[in-house]
C-alpha positions in Angstrom: 116.8 89.2 133.2 114.5 86.5 132.0 112.3 84.0 133.8 113.2 81.3 131.2 116.5 81.0 133.1 114.6 79.0 135.7 114.6 76.2 133.2 117.8 74.2 133.4 118.2 73.4 129.6 117.7 77.0 128.7 120.1 78.1 131.4 122.7 75.6 130.2 122.5 76.9 126.6 122.7 80.5 128.0 126.0 79.8 129.8 127.4 77.6 127.0 127.2 80.7 124.8 128.6 83.0 127.5 131.6 80.8 128.3 132.3 80.4 124.6 132.8 84.2 124.5 135.2 84.4 127.5 132.7 84.8 130.3 134.3 85.2 133.7 137.7 84.3 132.2 139.5 85.8 135.2 139.0 87.8 138.4 141.0 90.6 140.1 144.1 89.4 141.9 142.8 91.1 145.0 139.7 88.9 145.0 141.8 85.8 144.6 144.1 86.9 147.5 141.1 87.6 149.7 139.6 84.1 149.2 143.0 82.5 149.5 143.6 84.1 152.9 140.1 83.2 154.1 140.6 79.6 153.1 143.8 79.4 155.1 142.0 80.8 158.2 138.9 78.6 158.1 138.7 75.8 160.7 139.2 73.0 158.2 141.0 69.6 158.4 144.3 69.4 156.6 143.0 66.8 154.1 139.8 65.8 152.5 137.8 65.8 149.3 136.8 69.3 148.0 134.4 70.3 145.2 134.3 73.7 143.5 130.5 73.7 142.7 129.9 75.7 139.6 133.6 76.1 138.9 133.3 77.9 135.5 136.7 78.2 133.9 138.4 76.9 137.0 139.9 80.1 138.3 139.0 79.6 141.9 139.5 75.8 141.7 143.1 76.7 141.2 143.0 79.1 144.2 141.5 76.3 146.3 144.3 73.9 145.5 147.0 76.5 146.3 145.3 77.4 149.6 144.6 73.7 150.6 147.4 71.6 149.1 146.5 68.6 151.2 143.0 68.3 149.7 141.9 66.4 146.7 140.3 69.2 144.6 137.6 68.8 142.0 135.6 71.3 139.9 132.1 70.8 138.4 129.9 72.9 136.1 126.8 72.4 133.9 128.7 74.0 131.0 130.7 71.7 128.9 132.5 74.7 127.3 133.5 75.9 130.8 134.8 72.5 131.8 136.8 72.2 128.5 138.4 75.6 129.2 139.1 74.7 132.8 140.8 71.4 131.9 142.9 73.1 129.3 143.9 75.9 131.6 144.6 73.8 134.7 145.5 70.3 133.5 146.7 69.2 136.9 143.2 69.6 138.4 140.2 67.4 137.9 137.0 68.8 136.4 133.7 67.2 135.3 130.4 68.2 133.8 127.5 68.2 136.2 124.7 66.2 134.5 121.4 65.1 136.0 121.3 62.1 133.7 124.8 60.8 134.3 126.5 60.5 137.7 130.2 61.2 137.5 132.6 58.7 139.1 134.1 61.5 141.1 130.8 62.0 143.0 130.4 58.4 144.3 132.7 58.8 147.4 131.1 62.1 148.3 132.9 65.3 149.4 133.9 66.8 152.8 133.8 70.4 151.6 132.0 72.3 148.9 133.1 75.7 147.8 130.9 77.9 145.6 131.7 81.3 144.2 128.9 83.4 142.6 126.7 80.4 141.7 123.6 80.4 143.8 122.4 83.7 142.3 122.4 81.9 138.9 120.8 78.5 139.6 117.4 77.9 138.0 115.9 76.1 141.1 117.4 77.2 144.4 115.6 74.4 146.4 116.9 71.8 144.0 120.4 73.2 144.1 120.5 73.2 147.9 119.3 69.6 147.9 122.0 68.7 145.3 124.8 70.3 147.3 123.6 68.4 150.3 123.5 65.1 148.4 127.1 65.6 147.3 128.4 66.0 150.9 129.3 63.5 153.5 127.5 63.5 156.9 130.2 65.6 158.5 131.0 68.4 156.1 131.7 72.1 155.4 130.5 74.6 152.9 131.9 78.0 151.9 129.5 80.0 149.8 130.2 83.4 148.2 127.6 85.3 146.3 125.6 88.6 146.2 123.9 89.7 149.4 120.4 91.0 149.8 120.9 92.4 153.3 119.9 96.0 153.8 122.3 98.9 154.4 124.9 98.7 151.6 125.4 101.6 149.2 124.0 99.4 146.4 120.9 98.5 148.4 120.4 102.2 149.3 120.6 103.2 145.6 118.2 100.4 144.6 115.8 101.4 147.3 115.6 105.0 145.8 114.6 103.8 142.3 111.2 102.6 141.1 113.0 99.7 139.2 115.6 99.2 142.0 114.6 95.8 143.5 112.7 93.3 141.3 110.3 91.4 143.5 109.3 89.2 140.6 112.9 88.1 140.3 113.5 87.2 144.0 114.8 90.7 144.9 117.4 91.0 142.2 118.9 94.6 142.0 118.3 96.6 138.9 122.0 96.7 137.7 122.7 93.0 138.0 124.0 90.6 135.4 121.3 89.1 133.1 122.0 85.7 134.5 121.1 86.6 138.0 117.7 85.2 139.1 117.7 86.0 142.8 119.4 87.9 145.6 119.2 86.1 149.0 119.8 87.5 152.4 122.2 85.8 154.8 119.2 84.7 157.0 117.4 83.2 154.0 120.6 81.3 153.0 121.1 80.0 156.6 117.4 78.8 156.6 117.8 77.0 153.3 120.8 75.0 154.4 119.6 74.7 158.0 117.0 72.2 156.7 119.8 69.8 156.1 121.5 70.3 159.4 124.1 72.9 158.4 124.9 75.7 160.8 126.3 79.1 159.8 129.5 79.4 161.9 131.4 82.2 160.2 130.1 85.0 158.0 131.9 87.8 156.2 130.6 90.7 154.1 132.2 93.0 151.5 131.2 96.2 149.7 129.3 97.9 152.5 130.3 101.4 151.2 134.0 101.9 150.0 134.1 98.6 148.2 131.0 99.6 146.2 132.5 103.1 145.6 135.6 101.4 144.2 133.7 99.0 142.0 131.2 101.5 140.6 133.6 104.5 140.2 136.0 102.3 138.2 133.4 101.2 135.7 132.7 103.0 132.4 131.2 106.6 132.7 128.0 105.4 131.2 127.6 102.8 133.8 127.8 105.4 136.6 125.2 107.6 134.8 122.8 104.7 134.4 123.4 103.5 138.0 122.4 106.9 139.4 119.7 107.7 136.8 117.5 110.3 138.5 114.6 109.6 136.1 114.0 106.4 138.0 113.7 108.1 141.4 110.7 107.1 143.5 109.9 110.6 144.6 111.4 114.1 144.9 113.4 113.2 148.0 114.8 110.0 146.4 115.7 112.1 143.3 117.7 114.5 145.5 119.5 111.6 147.2 120.4 110.1 143.8 121.7 113.4 142.6 124.0 113.7 145.5 125.3 110.1 145.0 125.6 110.8 141.2 127.8 113.9 141.7 130.2 112.1 144.0 130.4 109.0 141.8 130.9 111.0 138.5 133.8 113.0 140.1 135.4 109.8 141.4 134.9 108.1 138.1 136.4 110.9 136.0 139.4 111.5 138.2 140.3 107.7 138.2 139.5 107.2 134.5 143.0 107.6 133.0 144.5 105.2 135.6 141.7 102.7 135.2 141.9 102.8 131.4 145.7 102.3 131.5 145.3 99.3 133.8 142.7 97.7 131.6 144.9 98.1 128.5 148.0 96.9 130.3 146.2 93.7 131.4 144.8 92.8 127.9 146.1 89.4 127.1 146.2 89.9 123.3 147.2 93.5 122.7 146.7 95.1 119.3 148.3 98.3 117.9 145.3 100.2 119.1 145.9 99.0 122.7 149.6 100.1 122.6 148.6 103.4 121.2 146.1 104.0 124.0 148.8 103.0 126.5 151.2 105.6 125.1 148.7 108.4 124.9 147.3 107.7 128.3 150.6 107.2 130.2 151.0 110.8 131.4 147.3 111.3 132.5 147.5 108.0 134.2 150.4 109.1 136.3 148.4 112.0 137.8 145.3 109.8 138.1 146.9 106.8 139.8 147.1 108.2 143.4 143.3 108.6 143.3 142.9 105.1 141.8 145.2 103.6 144.4 143.4 105.5 147.2 140.0 104.0 146.4 141.5 100.5 146.1 143.1 101.0 149.5 139.9 102.3 151.1 138.0 99.2 149.8 140.6 96.9 151.2 140.7 98.7 154.6 136.9 98.4 154.7 137.2 94.6 154.2 140.0 94.2 156.8 138.2 96.3 159.5 134.6 95.8 158.7 134.1 92.4 157.1 131.8 91.1 159.9 129.3 94.0 159.3 126.3 92.4 157.7 125.3 95.3 155.5 127.5 94.3 152.6 126.4 93.6 149.0 128.5 90.4 148.8 128.5 87.6 151.5 131.0 84.9 152.4 129.2 82.2 154.4 130.9 79.3 156.1 128.7 76.4 157.2 129.5 73.3 159.2 127.5 70.1 159.9 
């Protein structure tokens, strides 16, 4: 992570390069379904103007339109490459480049609702971003913001708290394993305070990945990721090292037992398969059959945690709905 990302021009170049190489090209179907269901349940009018703020390749802009068909849906991003990809991918939706020096015609009438998915942890100036979001909204408006959560109590916060490099105070409490583009990790209270200055009230809040969601995510990564995540050499003290070792053993076991099914799923979902991908699918087919029940179990546990415990504030991802 680099402090230079607090400069907008550098940040723009950074994301232009990333989107050119397929950054955030798609998301898990489970995530799309989760957001779709929440949007259908939120206390929103049946019509209005909706902006996907920081839309990237437009994946969730499309989900927004499906969930709220009566709304006029727009998507904006600082990346010209991302907007180009979004326009090509979803030609029936309206996208525009967010530019400080040029006000888009789509902005002039304002918006009734702003949706933002994993954007605020990336923005170079949080105060300016909050003010910009406010300026785009009409006096009576809604916001639905989804991004990493800095609240205590999640498995990820626990592991970060055990490591000497776990929580970077110089980078606004970013956790050690985060994407290089993340420049902060806010708590739900900090977020409510930032938007409260503009008259917004947090009326609904949901949280994911308290424990089982994190187990699913981490244990289905590459084995090296699990080893680095639980690196005992970074432990704060002997007690922390012991705790990290316990977590490491559990995660390694869960990772290895799910590995064939996870690998098969990754290869199966490749958009442009090569001979190598088909070879792996053939070789991995039998091991994947035996591995799949464990893979499905952890996915199920993650989903059950969301369904039963999504109002518990100790998640590592937050879904915050504001109204003014």
